[in-house]
SERO-119566 format. One line per field, with one value per residue (C-alpha): residue in three letters; x, y, z. Coordinates in pm, 1 decimal. Layout:
<nodes>
r	c(ALA, ...)
u	c(X, ...)
v	c(Y, ...)
w	c(Z, ...)
</nodes>
This chain:
<nodes>
r	c(MET, ALA, PRO, TRP, SER, ARG, MET, PRO, GLU, HIS, TRP, ARG, THR, ARG, LEU, PRO, LEU, LEU, LEU, VAL, THR, ALA, LEU, VAL, ALA, THR, TRP, CYS, VAL, ILE, ALA, GLY, LEU, SER, GLU, ARG, GLY, HIS, GLN, ARG, GLN, ARG, LEU, ARG, GLU, VAL, VAL, THR, GLN, ALA, GLU, ILE, LEU, ALA, GLU, SER, VAL, GLY, ALA, ALA, LEU, VAL, PHE, ASP, ASP, ARG, GLU, ALA, ALA, ARG, THR, ALA, LEU, SER, ALA, LEU, ARG, ALA, ASN, PRO, GLU, ILE, GLU, SER, ALA, GLY, VAL, TYR, ASP, ALA, SER, SER, ALA, LEU, ALA, ALA, SER, PHE, ALA, ILE, GLU, GLY, GLN, ALA, PRO, PRO, ASN, VAL, ALA, GLY, ALA, LEU, PRO, THR, PRO, GLY, ALA, ALA, ARG, GLY, ARG, VAL, ALA, ALA, VAL, ALA, PRO, VAL, THR, VAL, ASP, GLY, GLU, ARG, VAL, GLY, THR, VAL, TYR, LEU, ARG, SER, ARG, PRO, GLU, PRO, PHE, TRP, ALA, LEU, ALA, GLY, ARG, LEU, SER, GLY, LEU, VAL, VAL, LEU, LEU, VAL, MET, GLY, SER, LEU, LEU, LEU, ALA, VAL, ILE, GLY, ARG, ALA, ASN, ALA, ALA, LEU, ARG, THR, ARG, ALA, GLU, ASP, LEU, ASP, GLU, ALA, ASN, ARG, ARG, LEU, THR, GLN, GLU, MET, ALA, GLU, ARG, GLU, LYS, ALA, GLU, ASP, ALA, LEU, ARG, GLN, SER, GLN, LYS, MET, GLU, ALA, VAL, GLY, ARG, LEU, THR, GLY, GLY, ILE, ALA, HIS, ASP, PHE, ASN, ASN, LEU, LEU, MET, VAL, ALA, SER, SER, GLY, LEU, ASP, LEU, LEU, ASP, ARG, THR, LYS, ASP, PRO, VAL, ARG, ARG, GLU, LYS, LEU, LYS, ASN, GLY, ILE, ARG, GLN, ALA, VAL, ASP, ARG, GLY, ALA, SER, LEU, THR, ARG, GLN, MET, LEU, ALA, PHE, SER, ARG, ARG, ALA, PRO, LEU, LYS, PRO, GLU, VAL, VAL, ASP, LEU, THR, ALA, ARG, LEU, GLU, GLY, VAL, ARG, VAL, LEU, LEU, GLU, ARG, GLY, LEU, GLY, GLU, ASN, VAL, GLY, VAL, GLU, LEU, ASN, ILE, PRO, GLU, GLY, VAL, TRP, PRO, VAL, GLU, ILE, ASP, PRO, GLY, GLN, LEU, ASP, VAL, ALA, LEU, LEU, ASN, ILE, ALA, VAL, ASN, ALA, ARG, ASP, ALA, MET, PRO, ARG, GLY, GLY, ARG, VAL, THR, VAL, THR, ALA, GLU, ASN, ARG, PRO, ILE, GLY, ALA, ASP, GLY, LEU, ASP, VAL, GLU, HIS, VAL, ARG, LEU, ALA, VAL, ALA, ASP, GLU, GLY, GLU, GLY, ILE, ALA, PRO, GLU, LEU, LEU, HIS, LYS, VAL, PHE, GLU, PRO, PHE, PHE, THR, THR, LYS, GLY, VAL, GLY, LYS, GLY, THR, GLY, LEU, GLY, LEU, SER, GLN, VAL, TYR, GLY, PHE, ALA, ARG, SER, SER, ALA, GLY, ASP, VAL, ARG, ILE, GLU, SER, GLU, PRO, GLY, VAL, GLY, THR, THR, VAL, SER, LEU, LEU, LEU, PRO, ARG, THR, ARG, LYS, PRO, LEU, PRO, VAL, ALA, THR, ALA, ALA, PRO, ALA, VAL, PRO, LEU, PRO, ARG, ALA, ARG, GLY, ARG, ILE, LEU, LEU, VAL, GLU, ASP, ASP, ASP, ASN, VAL, ALA, ALA, LEU, VAL, GLN, GLU, LEU, MET, ALA, GLU, LEU, GLY, TYR, GLU, VAL, GLU, ARG, ALA, PRO, GLU, ALA, GLU, SER, GLY, LEU, LYS, LYS, LEU, GLU, ARG, ALA, ASP, ARG, TYR, GLU, MET, VAL, PHE, SER, ASP, MET, VAL, MET, PRO, GLY, ARG, MET, ASP, GLY, MET, ALA, LEU, ALA, ARG, THR, ILE, ALA, GLU, ARG, TRP, PRO, ASP, LEU, PRO, VAL, LEU, LEU, THR, THR, GLY, TYR, SER, GLU, ALA, ALA, ALA, ALA, ALA, LEU, ALA, GLU, GLY, PHE, ARG, VAL, LEU, PRO, LYS, PRO, TYR, ARG, LEU, GLU, ALA, LEU, ALA, ALA, GLU, LEU, ALA, ALA, ALA, ARG, GLU, GLY, ARG, ALA, ARG, PRO, ASP, PRO, GLU, GLN, HIS, ALA, ALA, PRO, ALA, ALA)
u	c(0.0, 300.7, 324.4, -44.4, -16.7, 275.0, 77.3, -56.2, -420.6, -537.0, -376.8, -533.1, -868.2, -824.4, -638.3, -940.0, -1136.0, -843.7, -795.6, -1164.2, -1162.4, -854.5, -1007.7, -1337.5, -1152.0, -949.4, -1266.6, -1433.5, -1138.5, -1148.0, -1526.6, -1496.2, -1234.6, -1451.7, -1751.9, -1548.3, -1426.7, -1783.6, -1903.4, -1617.9, -1708.6, -2074.3, -1965.7, -1746.6, -2038.0, -2277.6, -2013.8, -1961.4, -2337.6, -2356.7, -2074.6, -2246.3, -2573.2, -2387.1, -2253.1, -2604.2, -2785.2, -2534.3, -2719.2, -3055.8, -2931.8, -2774.4, -3107.7, -3318.2, -3490.4, -3637.4, -3820.3, -3488.6, -3345.8, -3643.4, -3598.5, -3235.8, -3339.4, -3611.5, -3341.2, -3241.5, -3573.8, -3427.9, -3163.6, -3318.2, -3028.7, -3111.4, -3348.7, -3352.4, -3177.7, -3186.9, -3059.7, -2989.5, -2928.9, -2657.2, -2870.8, -2893.9, -3266.2, -3400.8, -3462.5, -3568.3, -3593.3, -3663.9, -3750.0, -3877.6, -4093.9, -4108.4, -3734.3, -3712.4, -3382.4, -3338.5, -3508.3, -3185.3, -2827.4, -2714.1, -2896.2, -2721.1, -2565.4, -2195.2, -2120.6, -2045.1, -2214.5, -2454.9, -2723.2, -2687.1, -2731.4, -2462.5, -2485.4, -2279.3, -2264.5, -2116.0, -2076.4, -2230.8, -1986.1, -2011.3, -1694.7, -1524.6, -1808.9, -2013.6, -2385.9, -2535.8, -2510.0, -2647.3, -2716.5, -2767.1, -2855.1, -2874.6, -3124.8, -3026.2, -2875.1, -3126.7, -3064.2, -3046.7, -2753.0, -2565.7, -2658.5, -2536.8, -2196.2, -2176.2, -2311.3, -1961.1, -1975.2, -2251.7, -2053.7, -1749.3, -1934.4, -2085.0, -1780.0, -1488.4, -1266.8, -1318.3, -1279.3, -928.8, -1038.6, -1347.6, -1134.7, -892.1, -1171.0, -1336.8, -1012.5, -966.6, -1323.8, -1274.5, -955.1, -1129.7, -1423.4, -1191.0, -1009.7, -1342.7, -1454.3, -1126.3, -1158.1, -1517.5, -1411.3, -1127.5, -1368.7, -1615.9, -1341.3, -1228.2, -1586.2, -1636.2, -1315.7, -1425.6, -1771.0, -1619.7, -1408.4, -1713.7, -1916.1, -1632.1, -1617.7, -1997.0, -1997.0, -1717.1, -1908.7, -2223.6, -2028.4, -1879.2, -2221.2, -2372.4, -2094.7, -2147.7, -2520.0, -2452.4, -2191.8, -2402.6, -2708.4, -2520.3, -2329.5, -2658.5, -2826.6, -2531.3, -2475.6, -2836.4, -2787.1, -2458.8, -2624.2, -2895.3, -2644.7, -2393.3, -2650.9, -2830.8, -2511.8, -2441.0, -2791.3, -2772.6, -2481.0, -2669.0, -3001.1, -3099.9, -3467.6, -3510.2, -3800.4, -3603.1, -3291.4, -3492.7, -3631.7, -3281.5, -3149.9, -3435.3, -3354.3, -2986.1, -3081.1, -3311.0, -3032.6, -2795.5, -3059.2, -3125.7, -2752.9, -2735.3, -3040.7, -2877.1, -2564.3, -2772.3, -2946.2, -2613.9, -2495.1, -2820.7, -2764.7, -2407.3, -2536.7, -2320.3, -2606.1, -2750.0, -3127.2, -3279.3, -3606.7, -3887.4, -4255.3, -4447.3, -4815.8, -4857.2, -5177.9, -5008.9, -4681.5, -4839.9, -5034.4, -4701.4, -4553.0, -4836.8, -4681.9, -4342.3, -4493.3, -4700.2, -4397.2, -4169.3, -4401.5, -4513.0, -4845.7, -4956.1, -4943.2, -5212.1, -5157.2, -5439.9, -5416.3, -5644.1, -5550.4, -5834.1, -5861.4, -5694.9, -5388.8, -5143.4, -4820.9, -4491.3, -4130.9, -3922.9, -3681.2, -3925.4, -3665.9, -3594.4, -3971.4, -4001.9, -3711.9, -3863.3, -4205.7, -4047.5, -3838.6, -4149.8, -4347.9, -4072.7, -4067.8, -4446.3, -4419.9, -4165.1, -4399.2, -4674.8, -4517.7, -4862.0, -4961.5, -5188.8, -5259.0, -5052.9, -5258.8, -5112.1, -5314.4, -5256.4, -5435.1, -5386.9, -5303.4, -5333.6, -5078.8, -5029.8, -5139.0, -4885.1, -4676.0, -4566.1, -4595.9, -4662.0, -4930.0, -4826.5, -4934.1, -4948.2, -4850.5, -4917.3, -4826.4, -5015.4, -4986.1, -5167.3, -4852.4, -4713.5, -4641.5, -4342.6, -4287.4, -4328.6, -3974.8, -3832.0, -4033.9, -3782.3, -3502.7, -3655.5, -3508.5, -3159.9, -2890.9, -2818.1, -3102.5, -3299.0, -3511.1, -3432.8, -3179.5, -2816.7, -2789.1, -3158.1, -3143.0, -2894.6, -3073.2, -3065.3, -3422.4, -3606.0, -3299.0, -3315.1, -3684.0, -3592.2, -3308.1, -3531.2, -3808.9, -3574.2, -3382.2, -3718.5, -3793.1, -4053.8, -4073.1, -4165.3, -4378.6, -4446.9, -4737.3, -4759.2, -4957.6, -4832.3, -5062.8, -5254.0, -5011.0, -4783.9, -4834.5, -4541.8, -4632.7, -4426.4, -4506.3, -4408.6, -4451.1, -4688.1, -4535.8, -4695.4, -4479.6, -4663.1, -4642.7, -4404.2, -4560.2, -4503.6, -4346.9, -4276.2, -3902.9, -3814.9, -3644.5, -3274.4, -3092.0, -2744.1, -2498.6, -2225.1, -1904.1, -1542.8, -1237.5, -972.1, -1036.6, -786.8, -951.8, -791.8, -922.8, -737.1, -986.2, -919.1, -1274.6, -1435.1, -1188.0, -1261.8, -1636.2, -1604.7, -1384.4, -1653.7, -1919.9, -1712.8, -1631.6, -2003.5, -2042.9, -1768.0, -1481.1, -1121.4, -998.3, -654.8, -628.9, -399.5, -417.6, -348.8, -330.2, 50.7, 69.3, -219.9, -22.7, 276.9, 58.3, -72.8, 282.2, 404.6, 140.9, -140.8, -372.6, -665.8, -993.2, -1092.1, -1006.2, -1250.2, -1119.8, -1229.5, -1200.3, -1089.9, -762.5, -446.9, -125.6, -22.7, -271.0, -644.9, -891.8, -962.5, -591.6, -556.3, -846.0, -693.6, -355.6, -515.6, -719.6, -398.7, -170.4, -421.7, -717.3, -883.3, -883.3, -1227.3, -1231.2, -1520.2, -1495.7, -1690.4, -1742.2, -1989.3, -1910.3, -2151.7, -1931.9, -1646.3, -1890.2, -2015.5, -1657.2, -1582.8, -1903.7, -1820.3, -1498.1, -1684.1, -1589.6, -1841.8, -1919.8, -2098.1, -2227.4, -2178.1, -2344.9, -2438.2, -2592.4, -2481.7, -2725.9, -2597.9, -2235.5, -2307.7, -2484.6, -2212.2, -1927.4, -2100.8, -2173.6, -1814.0, -1672.5, -1907.9, -1821.4, -2177.9, -2236.3, -2146.8, -2422.2, -2479.5, -2289.4, -2556.8, -2810.1, -2597.1, -2474.6, -2570.7, -2811.7, -2687.7, -2715.1)
v	c(0.0, 223.6, 322.3, 394.5, 610.6, 808.1, 882.8, 1238.0, 1281.8, 1389.9, 1079.3, 857.0, 1012.7, 991.6, 662.0, 433.3, 629.7, 618.5, 247.6, 174.4, 394.3, 214.7, -121.8, -25.3, 106.3, -215.0, -420.3, -214.6, -272.9, -646.2, -655.9, -471.6, -715.1, -1005.0, -861.0, -820.3, -1178.0, -1295.1, -1108.3, -1248.3, -1599.6, -1540.2, -1412.4, -1722.7, -1949.0, -1766.5, -1765.2, -2140.0, -2204.1, -1982.0, -2179.3, -2510.5, -2375.8, -2257.3, -2611.7, -2760.8, -2529.9, -2537.2, -2802.0, -2633.5, -2302.5, -2470.9, -2634.3, -2340.9, -2580.1, -2334.7, -2607.4, -2776.9, -2441.3, -2387.9, -2740.6, -2664.2, -2341.9, -2517.6, -2703.8, -2370.0, -2348.9, -2583.5, -2322.6, -2065.2, -1825.9, -1766.7, -1477.6, -1476.4, -1636.4, -1600.5, -1780.0, -1561.1, -1685.7, -1569.0, -1269.1, -1153.7, -1242.9, -1394.6, -1765.4, -1878.4, -1717.5, -1793.8, -1542.8, -1526.9, -1243.0, -1070.1, -1005.4, -1093.8, -1074.6, -815.7, -892.6, -863.4, -959.1, -606.5, -475.9, -708.5, -530.0, -553.9, -883.3, -837.2, -747.0, -454.2, -370.4, -707.6, -902.4, -1090.3, -1118.6, -1333.3, -1373.6, -1674.9, -1735.9, -2047.2, -2204.8, -2514.3, -2641.0, -2307.9, -2100.3, -1867.7, -1946.5, -1751.4, -1617.1, -1711.6, -1467.8, -1547.9, -1314.0, -1407.2, -1284.2, -988.7, -1100.0, -1074.5, -798.7, -1044.5, -1219.7, -892.2, -797.2, -1133.1, -1073.8, -726.2, -814.4, -802.7, -420.8, -409.5, -642.7, -420.1, -104.9, -271.1, -469.5, -254.0, -429.4, -757.4, -611.1, -746.4, -1096.3, -1068.3, -949.3, -1234.3, -1488.4, -1325.7, -1340.0, -1704.0, -1780.3, -1591.9, -1780.4, -2110.0, -2010.7, -1901.2, -2232.5, -2416.4, -2210.0, -2269.2, -2640.9, -2637.9, -2442.2, -2688.9, -2982.1, -2805.0, -2735.6, -3096.3, -3222.6, -2989.2, -3117.6, -3478.6, -3400.4, -3230.1, -3537.4, -3761.9, -3535.0, -3526.9, -3906.4, -3925.4, -3674.7, -3863.6, -4188.5, -4026.8, -3879.7, -4218.1, -4383.7, -4106.9, -4135.2, -4511.4, -4469.6, -4199.8, -4396.1, -4710.4, -4532.4, -4341.9, -4654.2, -4844.1, -4572.3, -4515.8, -4889.4, -4918.2, -4631.3, -4773.4, -5113.1, -4961.4, -4768.6, -5054.0, -5321.0, -5086.9, -5024.7, -5399.7, -5468.8, -5170.0, -5332.8, -5662.0, -5547.8, -5412.6, -5353.9, -4972.0, -4972.7, -5170.1, -4955.6, -4640.3, -4791.1, -4883.3, -4534.6, -4378.9, -4602.5, -4505.1, -4138.4, -4168.0, -4335.2, -4050.1, -3790.9, -3965.3, -3967.3, -3595.6, -3542.7, -3737.0, -3522.9, -3203.9, -3337.8, -3390.9, -3044.0, -2892.1, -3063.5, -2930.7, -2580.2, -2571.9, -2573.8, -2228.3, -2190.2, -2034.0, -1889.5, -1785.1, -1708.4, -2038.2, -2115.5, -2413.5, -2530.0, -2576.3, -2695.3, -2967.2, -3102.7, -3159.9, -3313.9, -3567.2, -3758.3, -3755.7, -3893.6, -4160.6, -4291.7, -4275.2, -4438.1, -4747.2, -4901.1, -4994.2, -4632.1, -4391.3, -4016.6, -3771.5, -3394.0, -3160.7, -2821.2, -2566.4, -2265.4, -1945.2, -2087.9, -1801.8, -1795.2, -1846.8, -1757.2, -2075.4, -2291.4, -2515.3, -2788.5, -2805.9, -2814.5, -3119.3, -3288.5, -3205.7, -3344.7, -3656.3, -3711.2, -3683.3, -3910.9, -4175.5, -4184.9, -4218.7, -4508.3, -4686.5, -4645.1, -4827.4, -5162.5, -5302.3, -4993.9, -4703.5, -4346.0, -4028.2, -3708.1, -3368.0, -3070.9, -2696.9, -2421.3, -2048.8, -1960.6, -1613.7, -1427.7, -1599.7, -1943.6, -2222.2, -1978.6, -1773.3, -1394.4, -1378.4, -1499.7, -1839.0, -2154.1, -2479.3, -2764.7, -3092.7, -3447.5, -3713.9, -4093.3, -4390.6, -4562.1, -4702.9, -4363.0, -4253.1, -4317.4, -3997.4, -4022.5, -4012.7, -3719.6, -3457.5, -3640.1, -3688.8, -3368.0, -3434.3, -3504.4, -3876.2, -3987.8, -4274.9, -4558.7, -4769.5, -5048.6, -5003.5, -4931.4, -4843.6, -4470.8, -4185.6, -3996.6, -3684.3, -3686.0, -3496.1, -3287.2, -3160.7, -3080.1, -2886.9, -2702.5, -2614.3, -2479.6, -2269.3, -2137.1, -2033.6, -1823.2, -2078.2, -2374.9, -2743.2, -2933.3, -3302.7, -3478.5, -3853.5, -4116.8, -4476.6, -4702.6, -4408.8, -4217.2, -3914.7, -3563.0, -3342.7, -2976.9, -2723.7, -2364.9, -2134.8, -1753.7, -1588.1, -1356.1, -1047.5, -1064.0, -1138.4, -1478.6, -1495.9, -1497.2, -1837.9, -1826.2, -2119.0, -2171.3, -2204.5, -2523.1, -2453.9, -2692.9, -2804.7, -2568.3, -2709.0, -2526.3, -2521.4, -2434.0, -2574.7, -2600.3, -2670.5, -2909.8, -2910.1, -3215.4, -3452.3, -3742.2, -3963.8, -4099.3, -3757.7, -3613.1, -3887.4, -3829.2, -3449.8, -3489.1, -3705.3, -3444.8, -3164.2, -3369.5, -3425.2, -3047.4, -3009.3, -2887.1, -3008.1, -3079.8, -3107.1, -3215.7, -3115.0, -3332.3, -3044.8, -2664.7, -2641.2, -2846.7, -2645.7, -2324.5, -2477.9, -2566.6, -2210.3, -2070.2, -2287.7, -2186.6, -1937.6, -2177.4, -2220.7, -2037.0, -2102.6, -2300.7, -2538.0, -2632.1, -2823.9, -2621.8, -2886.9, -3049.5, -3182.9, -2982.9, -2635.4, -2463.4, -2525.8, -2419.5, -2081.5, -1993.5, -2105.0, -1881.2, -1582.5, -1640.9, -1668.1, -1350.3, -1167.3, -1301.3, -1365.5, -1136.1, -1208.8, -1587.1, -1707.1, -1940.6, -2165.4, -2336.1, -2639.3, -2791.8, -2994.6, -2803.5, -2513.6, -2313.9, -2317.3, -2217.0, -1922.9, -1805.0, -1819.8, -1637.4, -1369.0, -1299.1, -1276.5, -1612.5, -1823.0, -2156.5, -2469.4, -2676.6, -3054.3, -3277.2, -3119.2, -3238.4, -3190.7, -2904.7, -2708.5, -2764.2, -2644.5, -2330.6, -2234.8, -2294.2, -2081.9, -1804.8, -1802.9, -1785.6, -1505.9, -1309.0, -1278.7, -1111.3, -1329.2, -1417.8, -1190.6, -1342.6, -1229.5, -1452.7, -1755.3, -1661.5, -1900.5, -1753.6, -1672.5, -1964.6)
w	c(0.0, 33.3, -333.1, -332.7, -22.1, -165.2, -485.5, -511.5, -416.1, -760.6, -910.9, -647.3, -743.2, -1117.8, -1151.8, -1096.6, -1354.2, -1598.2, -1534.4, -1589.4, -1902.9, -2034.5, -1956.3, -2124.2, -2430.1, -2446.2, -2418.4, -2690.8, -2923.9, -2854.2, -2896.1, -3228.6, -3354.0, -3243.2, -3424.1, -3742.7, -3715.1, -3659.0, -3967.8, -4177.8, -4066.8, -4151.9, -4494.5, -4550.5, -4462.0, -4698.7, -4978.9, -4931.8, -4957.3, -5268.0, -5435.1, -5352.4, -5499.5, -5812.8, -5866.4, -5839.2, -6087.0, -6375.7, -6578.3, -6508.8, -6656.8, -6962.9, -7050.8, -6919.6, -6677.5, -6427.7, -6240.3, -6162.1, -6049.1, -5818.1, -5680.0, -5598.2, -5423.2, -5219.3, -5028.4, -4871.3, -4685.2, -4425.4, -4337.3, -4098.6, -4159.9, -4531.1, -4600.8, -4982.1, -5280.5, -5656.1, -5967.5, -6275.2, -6628.1, -6871.4, -6977.7, -6609.0, -6594.2, -6270.5, -6344.3, -5993.3, -5650.1, -5288.1, -5016.0, -4657.2, -4522.6, -4859.0, -4882.9, -5254.5, -5447.2, -5727.2, -6060.3, -6261.6, -6185.3, -6270.1, -5958.8, -5714.1, -5415.3, -5339.6, -5156.8, -4786.8, -4460.0, -4430.7, -4170.3, -4003.7, -4329.9, -4520.4, -4902.2, -5139.2, -5520.2, -5700.9, -6076.7, -6236.0, -6478.6, -6700.1, -6871.7, -6801.0, -6953.7, -6733.9, -6775.3, -6484.8, -6129.4, -5786.9, -5503.2, -5132.2, -4847.1, -4477.5, -4226.6, -4007.1, -3679.2, -3388.8, -3137.2, -2850.3, -3019.3, -3049.6, -2695.6, -2576.1, -2732.5, -2581.0, -2236.5, -2097.6, -2118.4, -1860.0, -1639.3, -1692.2, -1584.6, -1278.0, -1176.0, -1280.3, -1034.5, -1219.9, -1570.0, -1633.0, -1542.6, -1764.2, -2057.1, -2006.9, -2001.2, -2303.2, -2496.0, -2405.6, -2512.7, -2838.3, -2912.6, -2843.3, -3062.5, -3344.0, -3321.8, -3332.8, -3630.9, -3810.9, -3746.0, -3871.6, -4180.4, -4243.2, -4217.6, -4449.3, -4704.4, -4689.1, -4731.9, -5030.4, -5192.1, -5142.0, -5276.4, -5581.3, -5651.5, -5622.1, -5853.6, -6108.7, -6106.7, -6148.2, -6435.9, -6608.9, -6573.0, -6712.5, -7005.2, -7092.3, -7074.6, -7290.4, -7549.3, -7559.0, -7627.0, -7884.8, -8079.8, -8069.4, -8204.3, -8473.8, -8583.1, -8608.6, -8816.8, -9046.7, -9096.3, -9211.5, -9455.9, -9583.3, -9622.5, -9840.1, -10052.7, -10087.1, -10164.9, -10402.8, -10598.8, -10621.1, -10751.4, -10986.8, -11168.3, -11201.0, -11340.2, -11679.8, -11603.3, -11623.1, -11374.4, -11119.9, -11177.4, -11114.9, -10793.8, -10675.7, -10754.8, -10557.6, -10262.8, -10273.3, -10299.9, -9996.0, -9795.8, -9880.9, -9789.7, -9457.8, -9383.4, -9453.0, -9231.7, -8947.4, -8981.8, -8970.5, -8661.0, -8484.9, -8591.1, -8463.8, -8129.1, -8113.0, -8203.1, -8515.0, -8768.5, -8843.1, -8862.1, -9173.3, -9044.9, -9277.2, -9237.9, -9261.9, -9315.2, -9082.2, -9247.6, -9584.7, -9434.9, -9222.4, -9516.7, -9688.5, -9374.0, -9363.6, -9655.1, -9483.9, -9164.2, -9336.7, -9525.4, -9223.4, -8967.5, -9156.7, -9247.8, -8893.7, -8771.2, -8888.1, -8913.5, -8843.2, -8887.0, -8694.0, -8836.9, -8827.1, -9055.7, -8943.6, -8771.7, -8721.0, -8925.5, -8744.2, -8830.7, -8813.5, -9010.0, -9202.6, -9254.4, -8880.8, -8814.4, -9041.8, -8858.7, -8518.6, -8613.7, -8762.4, -8446.0, -8227.2, -8459.4, -8470.6, -8089.1, -8097.5, -8344.9, -8126.0, -7828.0, -8025.0, -8127.7, -8217.1, -8415.3, -8338.9, -8437.2, -8426.3, -8411.7, -8501.8, -8373.2, -8411.9, -8221.8, -8162.5, -7801.1, -7639.5, -7427.1, -7091.4, -7208.2, -7152.3, -6948.2, -7253.3, -7260.2, -7635.8, -7872.4, -8003.1, -8184.9, -7992.6, -8226.2, -8045.2, -8151.5, -7953.7, -7963.6, -7812.0, -7694.3, -7372.3, -7217.3, -7012.1, -6643.1, -6433.0, -6292.5, -6648.5, -6786.8, -6675.3, -6862.1, -7206.2, -7353.3, -7216.6, -7477.8, -7531.7, -7302.1, -7452.2, -7320.8, -7628.6, -7635.9, -7738.4, -8110.5, -8142.9, -8079.2, -8054.3, -7777.8, -7997.7, -8130.2, -7854.9, -7771.9, -8133.5, -8075.7, -7760.6, -7936.3, -8233.6, -8009.4, -7796.5, -8099.2, -8248.4, -7933.9, -7825.6, -7591.2, -7580.2, -7328.5, -7273.6, -7103.1, -7060.6, -6877.1, -6870.1, -7067.1, -7220.5, -7439.5, -7472.6, -7609.4, -7710.7, -7772.7, -7965.9, -7862.2, -8152.1, -8128.3, -8373.8, -8634.4, -8784.1, -9095.9, -9422.5, -9583.8, -9880.8, -10226.0, -10385.1, -10731.4, -10954.3, -10997.9, -11366.5, -11469.2, -11516.7, -11752.1, -11654.8, -11824.7, -12044.6, -11976.4, -12077.3, -11878.4, -11649.1, -11275.9, -10997.5, -10748.2, -10400.1, -10210.5, -9974.2, -9986.0, -10289.6, -10314.9, -10286.7, -10536.7, -10790.3, -10759.6, -10790.3, -11097.9, -11256.8, -11175.7, -11321.9, -11629.8, -11672.7, -11677.6, -11940.3, -11723.3, -11738.8, -11386.6, -11230.0, -10867.9, -10579.9, -10264.2, -10022.0, -10014.1, -10036.3, -10356.1, -10496.7, -10447.4, -10624.5, -10923.7, -10935.8, -10921.0, -11209.0, -11461.2, -11492.6, -11672.1, -11432.1, -11463.5, -11102.8, -10785.0, -10610.4, -10263.7, -9957.9, -9633.9, -9382.9, -9491.1, -9323.6, -9329.6, -9223.1, -9455.3, -9475.5, -9742.3, -9581.2, -9568.7, -9931.9, -10037.5, -9854.3, -10024.6, -10370.0, -10310.0, -10218.6, -10495.0, -10777.0, -10703.2, -11041.2, -10991.2, -10862.9, -10560.1, -10456.2, -10114.6, -9992.9, -9648.3, -9445.5, -9125.5, -9083.4, -8846.2, -9099.5, -9374.8, -9165.2, -9109.9, -9483.9, -9572.4, -9317.5, -9508.8, -9839.6, -9992.7, -10183.2, -10013.1, -10143.7, -9845.1, -9844.0, -9943.5, -10274.5, -10599.3, -10956.8, -11013.9, -10713.7, -10818.1, -11170.8, -11048.9, -10799.1, -11045.5, -11306.7, -11052.9, -10929.4, -11282.7, -11381.5, -11066.9, -10940.9, -10606.1, -10314.4, -10066.5, -9768.4, -9473.1, -9226.0, -9395.9, -9314.7, -8970.1, -8692.2, -8436.3, -8086.7, -7845.3)
</nodes>
């Protein structure tokens, strides 16, 4: 007590107050640090939940399956800490949301607040990526922390003011408790991180397994279909050499031609699925179009399946790719036929639908295809539009039919719905927006005879069989043809002699230079020499058209080859690239 007694009176009076003030200030600093640590931990927890949600809604955003996105969000209802959540697609539109007490998320991703803690709430934003491509965004916001929780953390201040003499001990205990809690939180975070890593590994293994299974189904179905087509073509050619009957020869040639057309159709179907085939929309009168499709369906479905059209007068016109519509209807009808092994009836119905019907905010036409087949089990309905999914045996389907229907409907700014009841039948409905554009005026195309031409053409083609066939076609048209097996040798031939009137080149070839690079070089070195490119890959064709080159799509017929060669030689205007550009996905 001696030091205390020797202390001046004013210090003995002020020291307790200064000590208490210092202790209170120290406690306030520690409490502030603790609160910041608590908020950071809350933010980490909300960010972790947002990242988990982003992983679970990737497939739903890719296929625009809002029901699946809402299902993923519904799991958050079990968490009492979450106040609202939202899933936004690539265009920043709100695809699905979840909210408690009216605290809805913003309607667009562009209005999302800055992630972090504000007014007791914690918000987090996480990107949704699929194969490295961003397809959307998820947003999570926690409930504000109750006042009693905050008061509970700050209750030590009251104790400090009442029991100043025990303040140092309280601070020490609080610090110890905070350290213990931080260690517990760090341990919990470490366990959560480890569990997420293990879950990610398991999901990667599952996705890889699903991909391998899907590729197996796809290759089996495509191999089966192409083998059938090759069988028809090969056998038809063998029989064509052995028969002299003109009627039978014409029948065999028609069969071979149909096999080739079906092969080209299957290729277009695969390109449409891969989003590499551009749509060519035009205004279509569904009444007239469906009457023409009736013949296609009747021939494709067989004698034991009847086709009935229920198309009333006054069906609105729509702006679609008519060829893709035919493929979509045929895909639906083929599935209907397979669901009726003992035969039945397929009914195609069209009806005008007002705004708001079927969940669409535009006037549209509902084009429904119904069958009397076995139906689809309820647990499989949500999978039927998935790529590669099929209920058929190995080698009996590619799993691309209904996915093409889905892709066609979505690319046409519409939608597709399916209803099914086991044992009763299935109805697939295409919802196509109405167009106000006028119908095109039909004009009869004049018959154009095959032109006979003269001139020397340099053919650049790496495939020997294709080159031999193209040389025969050009010879039939009167051209003299010299072939180069790749772009480099073609350039050498051009350098040695200026004796070619034009160059006809494939686009995809081995070597350091492809057909596009060859065309660019010719345009630079021999600007007056016409170049005609050909390819079966629509994306490559779109790139060539965008640069102003003339392109002949594969497969092509003699008439198309003759017309394009003549147009290239005469220097006619090249087609507008925008007319051939693929629509945005």
